[in-house]
C-alpha positions in Angstrom: 2.9 4.5 18.0 -0.4 3.3 16.4 -1.0 0.3 14.2 -3.7 0.0 11.5 -5.1 -2.5 9.0 -6.6 -1.5 5.7 -9.2 -3.9 4.3 -9.5 -3.9 0.6 -12.4 -5.7 -1.1 -13.2 -5.4 -4.8 -16.1 -3.0 -5.5 -16.0 -1.4 -2.0 -14.1 1.5 -0.5 -11.1 0.6 1.5 -11.7 0.4 5.3 -9.1 1.4 7.8 -9.2 0.1 11.4 -6.9 0.8 14.3 -5.4 -2.3 15.8 -5.8 -1.9 19.6 -4.6 -4.6 21.9 -2.3 -7.6 21.6 -4.8 -9.7 19.6 -7.4 -8.5 17.1 -9.7 -10.6 15.1 -11.5 -9.9 11.8 -13.5 -12.0 9.4 -17.0 -13.2 8.6 -17.5 -14.8 12.1 -20.0 -12.9 14.2 -17.6 -12.8 17.1 -14.8 -11.0 15.1 -13.6 -7.7 16.5 -13.7 -6.3 13.0 -16.7 -8.0 11.3 -16.7 -8.4 7.5 -20.0 -9.3 5.7 -20.4 -12.7 4.0 -21.2 -11.0 0.7 -17.8 -9.3 0.6 -15.9 -12.4 -0.7 -13.5 -12.3 2.3 -12.1 -15.8 2.4 -11.8 -16.6 6.1 -14.2 -17.0 9.0 -11.7 -15.6 11.5 -8.2 -14.0 11.1 -6.1 -13.3 14.2 -3.7 -10.3 14.0 -0.9 -9.8 16.6 0.8 -6.4 16.1 4.4 -5.9 17.0 7.0 -3.2 16.6 8.5 -4.8 13.5 5.5 -6.3 11.9 2.4 -8.4 12.5 1.7 -12.1 12.9 -1.5 -13.1 11.0 -3.1 -16.5 11.8 -6.1 -18.5 10.6 -7.0 -20.5 13.8 -7.1 -24.3 13.3 -10.7 -25.5 12.9 -11.9 -22.4 11.0 -12.3 -22.1 7.3 -9.8 -20.0 5.3 -6.2 -19.6 4.3 -3.8 -16.7 3.9 -1.8 -15.9 0.8 1.5 -14.1 1.4 4.3 -13.7 -1.2 2.4 -16.1 -3.5 2.1 -19.0 -1.0 -1.0 -20.2 0.8 -0.4 -20.5 4.6 -2.3 -20.6 7.9 0.2 -18.4 9.7 2.4 -15.6 8.2 4.6 -12.8 9.5 4.2 -9.6 7.5 6.1 -6.3 7.8 4.4 -3.0 8.0 3.5 -1.9 4.5 3.2 -5.6 3.5 0.0 -7.2 2.1 -1.7 -10.4 3.0 -4.5 -11.8 0.8 -7.6 -13.6 2.2 -9.8 -14.9 -0.6 -10.6 -11.8 -2.7 -9.7 -9.5 0.2 -6.4 -7.8 0.8 -5.1 -6.7 4.1 -2.4 -3.9 4.3 -0.8 -3.3 7.7 0.5 0.2 8.7 2.5 1.7 11.6 2.2 5.4 12.3 4.3 7.3 14.7 2.3 9.7 16.8 3.4 13.3 17.1 2.6 15.6 20.0 -0.4 17.8 19.3 -1.0 21.2 20.7 -4.5 22.3 21.9 -4.6 24.7 18.9 -4.0 21.8 16.4 -6.5 19.6 18.1 -9.1 22.3 18.0 -8.2 23.0 14.3 -8.6 19.3 13.5 -12.0 19.2 15.2 -13.2 22.3 13.3 -11.9 20.7 10.0 -13.7 17.5 10.7 -16.9 19.4 11.6 -16.7 21.3 8.3 -16.2 18.0 6.4 -19.3 16.5 8.1 -21.4 19.5 7.2 -20.2 19.3 3.6 -21.1 15.6 3.4 -24.5 16.3 4.9 -25.3 19.1 2.4 -24.4 16.9 -0.6 -26.1 13.5 -0.8 -24.0 12.4 -3.8 -20.9 14.6 -3.9 -18.7 15.0 -6.9 -15.9 16.4 -4.8 -13.0 13.8 -4.9 -11.6 15.1 -1.6 -14.3 13.6 0.5 -14.4 10.0 -0.7 -11.9 7.2 -1.2 -11.3 4.7 -4.1 -9.8 1.3 -3.5 -6.0 1.5 -4.4 -4.3 -1.2 -6.5 -1.3 -3.2 -5.3 1.9 -1.3 -6.1 3.2 -4.1 -8.3 -0.1 -5.4 -9.8 0.6 -6.8 -13.3 4.4 -6.7 -12.9 5.0 -9.9 -11.1 5.9 -12.0 -14.2 9.2 -10.3 -15.2 11.2 -12.4 -17.6 14.8 -12.1 -18.9 14.8 -10.7 -22.5 18.0 -12.7 -23.2 18.0 -16.5 -23.9 21.8 -17.1 -24.1 23.9 -17.7 -21.0 26.6 -15.0 -21.7 24.1 -12.5 -22.9 21.8 -13.1 -19.9 24.7 -12.8 -17.5 25.7 -9.5 -19.0 22.2 -8.2 -18.9 21.8 -9.3 -15.3 24.9 -7.4 -14.2 23.9 -4.3 -16.1 20.4 -4.4 -14.6 21.8 -4.9 -11.1 24.1 -1.9 -11.4 21.3 0.3 -12.9 19.0 -0.8 -10.1 21.4 0.2 -7.3 21.8 3.6 -8.9 18.1 4.1 -8.9 17.8 2.9 -5.3 20.2 5.7 -4.3 18.2 8.3 -6.2 14.8 7.0 -4.9 15.2 9.3 -1.8 14.8 12.2 -4.2 12.7 10.7 -7.1 9.9 8.5 -5.8 9.4 6.6 -9.1 13.0 5.5 -9.1 12.3 3.1 -6.3 9.7 1.3 -8.4 12.0 1.3 -11.4 14.8 -0.2 -9.2 12.5 -3.1 -8.1 11.6 -3.9 -11.7 15.3 -3.9 -12.7 16.1 -6.2 -9.7 13.4 -8.6 -10.7 14.7 -8.7 -14.2 18.3 -9.2 -13.0 17.1 -12.1 -10.9 15.5 -13.7 -13.9 18.6 -13.2 -16.1 20.9 -14.6 -13.4 18.6 -17.6 -13.4 18.9 -18.0 -17.2 22.7 -17.7 -16.9 22.8 -20.5 -14.3 24.0 -18.1 -11.6 21.9 -19.4 -8.8 23.7 -17.7 -5.9 23.4 -14.3 -7.6 19.7 -15.0 -8.4 19.0 -15.8 -4.7 20.8 -12.6 -3.7 18.6 -10.6 -6.1 15.5 -12.3 -4.7 16.5 -11.2 -1.2 17.2 -7.7 -2.4 13.8 -7.6 -4.2 12.0 -8.6 -1.1 13.7 -5.8 0.8 12.9 -3.2 -1.8 9.3 -4.4 -2.2 8.7 -4.2 1.6 10.2 -0.7 1.7 8.2 0.5 -1.2 4.9 -1.0 0.1 5.5 0.7 3.4 6.1 4.0 1.6 3.0 3.5 -0.5 0.8 2.8 2.5 2.3 5.8 4.4 1.6 8.1 1.5 -2.0 7.0 1.4 -2.4 7.5 5.1 -0.8 11.0 4.9 -3.2 11.9 2.1 -6.3 10.8 4.0 -5.2 12.7 7.2 -4.4 15.8 5.2 -7.8 15.6 3.4 -9.7 15.0 6.7 -8.0 18.1 8.2 -8.3 20.2 5.0 -4.6 20.7 4.7 -4.8 20.9 1.0 -1.2 21.8 0.2 0.0 18.7 2.1 -2.7 16.6 0.4 -1.6 17.9 -3.0 2.0 16.9 -2.3 1.0 13.4 -1.3 -1.3 13.1 -4.3 1.5 14.0 -6.7 3.9 11.5 -4.9 1.3 8.8 -5.3 0.8 9.5 -9.0 4.5 9.4 -9.5 4.8 6.1 -7.6 2.1 4.6 -9.7 3.3 5.9 -13.0 3.8 2.4 -14.4 0.3 1.3 -13.4 -2.3 1.1 -16.2 -5.2 3.6 -15.9 -7.9 2.5 -13.5 -10.4 3.9 -11.0 -7.7 4.8 -8.4 -5.5 6.6 -11.0 -8.5 8.5 -12.4 -9.4 9.5 -8.9 -5.9 10.8 -8.2 -6.0 12.9 -11.4 -9.4 14.4 -10.4 -8.1 14.9 -6.8 -5.0 16.7 -8.0 -7.1 19.1 -10.1 -9.5 19.8 -7.2 -6.7 20.3 -4.7 -4.9 22.7 -7.1 -8.1 24.8 -7.3 -8.6 24.7 -3.5 -4.9 25.6 -2.9 -5.0 28.5 -5.3 -8.2 29.8 -3.7 -6.6 29.7 -0.2 -3.6 31.6 -1.5 -5.6 34.5 -2.7 
């Protein structure tokens, strides 16, 4: 089992670091295990990360500058699941857990050859237009969708809408194993059901929806992070058909996102991978 943190800073490519040991530090402090430059906008001198099997504990030690934002609340200590995100100033930390698979000598040699080939390609091209050899900072899976409101204002109408949305959401949850986007659609419906139960004065039901929303959000964020990691590993090893599949899944998962640099990159990447896959099939 390996644990990773992805560091996302606006205007910079995402950085992925393996979390090795029981305590890892990152931040603008010069003694941090994973140093981050002052100019990055990272909002803490030192952040301590303690990986575990079920998630990570993230601390800002007392006496150091900075706070953490998790699930909309500023704190000095949080517990985040794998696939979850913690904000530090303008920075965003995503935590990943990856199960290691046994590798044969042939696969290891193949990976080494693929990485060597990638290095030569980068060396030959100072500014490459090939989207398969560079990353773009991904958006949050639910960016711009946090403020869901109930479209009904009357109690009875709001209750009816909440119940319909809840039933529809659970149907999409069941189908999400086969249709990636249905998981996102389910989370949006659950959020709307929560809002409508609140308008209808059904506080217990609204709380139940809030708990379900947290569960679905954690599951989807973990799936999102896992797909991004699968894509990068496939690209690094030039397994273009696997990379193409991961790219299409990511595009489907982000279908509700407005166009941005990451969505444009995925579109360019898909076209490039389709050409490379077709060439390899000849």
